[in-house]
C-alpha positions, 0 to 999 in steps of 0.5 A, a space after each residue: 742761452 739755456 742753463 743746465 745744472 748737473 748734479 753727480 758730475 764725478 760719477 761714471 755717467 756724470 763724467 761723460 755728461 760733462 762732455 755731452 751736455 755743453 752742446 745744449 746750453 750753459 752747463 753748470 757743474 755742481 759737485 759736493 765741493 759746492 753743495 752737500 747733497 744731503 743738505 736739502 735746504 742748501 740744495 734748494 738755495 743753490 737751485 734758487 741761485 742758479 735758476 736752471 732750465 734743465 736739471 740733470 741728476 746723476 748723483 746717487 747712493 749706489 753702495 748696494 750692500 752698504 745700503 742694507 745697513 744704512 737705508 736712510 742714507 740711501 734714501 737721502 740721496 736717492 729719494 729726498 734729494 730727488 724730491 727737492 729737484 723734482 718739486 723745483 722743476 715743477 714749480 719753475 717749469 724746468 725739465 728734470 733728467 733723473 737716472 734710475 736702475 734695473 734694481 727697482 725690479 725683482 728680476 723674477 720675470 722671464 722677459 725684459 722689463 718694460 716701462 709699464 712693469 710695476 717696480 718691486 725691489 728686492 733690496 734697500 738700494 732698489 727701494 730708495 731708487 723706486 721711491 725717488 722715481 715715485 717722487 719725480 712722477 708725483 711732482 708733475 714736472 716735465 722729466 726724463 726718468 732714465 733707467 739704466 743698468 750694468 754701467 761701465 767706463 774707463 773711469 771709476 770702479 766697475 765690473 769691466 775693470 775688476 775683470 781685467 784686474 783679475 785676469 791680469 793677476 790670476 790664472 783663473 777665477 769664477 764669475 756668476 752665470 745666473 744673472 743677466 743684463 745689458 752691459 751699458 757704457 756710460 758714454 752711451 747713456 750720456 750721448 742718448 741723454 743729450 740727444 733726447 734733450 736736443 729733441 725735446 728742446 726743438 719739439 713743439 710738443 715736448 711735454 708729450 716726451 716727458 716720461 720714463 724710459 729704459 736707456 741700456 745697450 741692446 742685447 744681453 749677457 750673463 756676468 759670466 758671458 760678459 767677463 769672457 767677452 771682456 777677456 777675449 777682446 782684451 787679449 785680441 787688443 794686445 793687453 797682457 793677461 795671465 789667463 784667457 776666457 777659457 780660464 773663467 769658471 761659471 758659478 751660481 750666485 748662491 756661491 757668492 752670497 751678498 748682503 743685498 739680494 740681486 735680481 737675476 733678470 736685469 734685462 730692460 726693454 729699450 724699444 720705447 726710447 728708440 721709438 719715441 726719439 728715433 734712436 738706434 741703440 747698438 748691441 752692448 758689444 759695440 762700445 766695449 772695445 773703445 772702453 777696453 783700449 782706454 782702460 788698458 792705457 791706464 797704469 792703475 787698472 790692475 791695482 
C-alpha cells in the first residue's frame, strides 16, 4: 500500500486532507508534536524514516502582516522546508503536493491569472511562497503545485467566521470592496487534491500531469460582496444576527491600511486543472451553505 505523509495537518486544508487522503493509501500525519518543521535536519531524518511515496505539504507560515517584520521565519517554512521536501521527492521518485497562493501575483492584471503568468509578489509572505514554488520546480520532482486563495472552513480563523462574528455582535460594519477573488472551501481543495492524486496513481503517463495548477472555486467576488452573501445566507438559515447584508458598508482598502500590501486582483483561472483532470469545479457559492451550517452549530464563532 502506498504511504502518504501529510505535513500541516492542523490547518484548514490539512484538516480536510485527513478526511480525503486515506482513500488513496496509508496516511501518516506529521504535526509539530512529531517534528519541528523549522529543523530541516529533523525533517530530512523523518522522511528517511517514513519513506513516503507521496508527500503532501499543507504547512505554511501564513501570518501575512507579521511576515513583513519576520521574513526569514516565513522563508523557513514557505521556502527552505519546501526545498527539503522537493529534493527528497526528486531523489526517491516520490510525488510532492504543495500548496501556494494568489499572493505570488501583484494583482495589477485586469484578468484572472493563469499558470503561465510570472509571479511578482507585493509582500514578504508572497515572496516566500514564490521562492517555495521555485524550489519545487527546480528540484525536478513530480509534483502538484496547487495555488489557491481565500480559504475558509468551519475550523480555524478565516474571513467567513469573522464576518458572522461581526454580524452577530454589531449593528453595522464596513468591508473592503476593491479586492476580488474566489472564496474557496478547504474541503473543496482537499477533495480536488485527492481526485487529482487518484488520477495520477491510475495513469500510465502520470509524469505528464506534473505541474502547477490553480485550485479555486469558480466565479469571483469582492470581500464586500462575499460578506453580504455570507450574512444573507446565514439569515436564511435561521442564524440569529444583529444586522443584515444591508447594514454592511463598502469601503476602499486604503481606509483599512495593513502592514503588508494585498493584491487587488486575486482571481485565479482554474480551467487548466479542470481540463487536465476532467474536473468540474462549482461556483464559490455552492459550498457556502454547508460551511455556514457547521459554523452556526459552534458555540464559539461569536467569541
